C-alpha positions in Angstrom: 0.5 7.2 14.1 -0.5 6.7 10.5 -2.3 3.7 9.2 0.6 1.2 8.5 -1.0 0.2 5.2 -0.5 3.7 3.9 3.2 3.7 4.6 3.9 1.5 1.6 2.6 3.0 -1.6 3.8 2.2 -5.2 1.8 5.0 -6.9 1.2 8.3 -5.2 -1.4 10.3 -7.1 -1.8 14.0 -6.2 -4.9 15.3 -7.9 -7.5 17.9 -6.7 -10.1 17.2 -9.4 -12.3 14.5 -8.0 -13.6 13.2 -11.4 -10.1 12.9 -12.8 -8.9 11.2 -9.6 -11.7 8.7 -9.8 -11.0 7.9 -13.4 -7.3 7.4 -12.8 -7.9 5.2 -9.7 -10.5 3.1 -11.6 -8.0 2.4 -14.4 -5.0 1.8 -12.2 -7.0 -0.6 -9.9 -8.4 -2.5 -12.8 -5.1 -2.9 -14.6 -2.8 -3.2 -11.5 -5.1 -4.6 -8.7 -2.2 -5.5 -6.4 -0.4 -2.2 -6.7 -0.8 0.0 -3.6 -2.1 3.4 -4.7 -2.7 6.5 -2.5 -4.7 9.5 -3.7 -4.0 12.8 -2.1 -5.9 16.0 -2.9 -3.2 18.7 -2.9 0.5 19.4 -2.7 0.4 20.1 1.0 -1.0 16.6 1.7 1.6 15.1 -0.6 4.5 16.8 1.2 3.1 15.8 4.6 2.9 12.2 3.4 6.3 12.1 1.8 8.0 13.7 4.9 6.0 11.6 7.4 8.5 9.9 9.9 6.4 6.7 9.7 6.8 6.4 5.9 8.6 3.1 5.3 9.2 3.4 1.5 9.0 6.1 -1.0 6.6 5.5 -3.9 7.7 4.0 -7.2 6.1 7.0 -9.0 4.3 10.2 -8.2 1.5 11.3 -10.6 1.3 15.0 -9.9 -1.2 17.6 -11.1 0.2 21.1 -11.3 -2.7 23.5 -10.6 -3.8 22.7 -7.0 -4.9 24.6 -3.9 -2.6 25.1 -0.9 0.7 24.0 -2.5 0.9 23.7 -6.3 2.7 21.0 -8.2 5.7 23.1 -9.1 6.4 23.7 -5.4 6.1 20.0 -4.7 8.6 19.2 -7.5 11.0 21.9 -6.3 10.9 20.5 -2.7 11.3 16.9 -3.7 13.9 17.3 -6.3 16.1 19.4 -4.0 15.9 16.7 -1.3 18.7 14.1 -1.4 16.5 11.2 -0.3 13.4 12.0 -2.4 14.9 13.3 -5.6 15.2 9.8 -7.1 11.4 9.2 -7.0 10.1 9.6 -10.6 7.6 12.4 -10.9 5.1 12.4 -13.9 3.2 15.6 -14.3 -0.3 14.7 -15.3 -2.2 18.0 -15.9 -4.5 19.8 -18.2 -2.0 22.7 -18.5 -0.4 22.9 -22.0 1.3 26.2 -21.1 4.9 26.3 -22.3 6.0 28.0 -19.1 4.6 25.1 -17.0 6.2 22.4 -19.2 9.6 24.2 -19.3 9.6 24.9 -15.5 8.6 21.3 -14.7 11.5 19.9 -16.7 13.9 22.5 -15.3 12.9 21.3 -11.8 13.6 17.7 -12.7 10.3 15.9 -13.6 10.6 12.7 -15.5 7.6 13.2 -17.8 5.0 15.8 -18.6 1.6 14.5 -19.8 -1.4 16.6 -20.8 -4.6 14.9 -19.7 -6.4 13.8 -22.8 -10.0 15.1 -23.0 -11.3 12.0 -24.7 -12.3 9.3 -22.2 -10.8 6.4 -24.1 -7.5 8.2 -24.7 -7.4 9.2 -21.0 -7.7 5.5 -20.0 -5.0 4.4 -22.4 -2.6 7.1 -21.2 -3.1 6.0 -17.6 -2.7 2.3 -18.5 0.6 3.1 -20.3 1.9 5.2 -17.4 1.2 2.5 -14.9 2.8 -0.2 -17.1 5.9 1.7 -17.7 6.5 3.2 -14.3 5.4 0.3 -12.0 6.4 -2.7 -14.1 8.9 -2.0 -16.8 11.0 0.8 -15.3 13.9 -0.3 -13.0 13.8 1.4 -9.6 16.9 1.9 -7.4 16.8 -0.3 -4.3 
């Protein structure tokens, strides 16, 4: 059985780059210290988590990288957005890919936002703060 604390997560971050994941976690934990956050390293881990029978609640938001090993972000989007129970979970693509084909395909599959990771450290931090503020505090989620 899974750790019961991991069955309730507000922000699910799926990111294979350890440095990016660490920066994102640092900002989110500083700005939203009471928000449960789970970091997974690839799409396969994300799907395993989201389809775990012990999962009590779906996250308020999924921050999803596209270019990952095992199962890439586009496959994760496709699976979740075609699932009646999971398609309501907002997915924000947070990636370094600026390729038109990735942006177009992501939106066709149903993502809620597509954000290219800023290279500048300060801009990166501001982007993460704003994502957290909007999706975990301001945005109304279905009950």
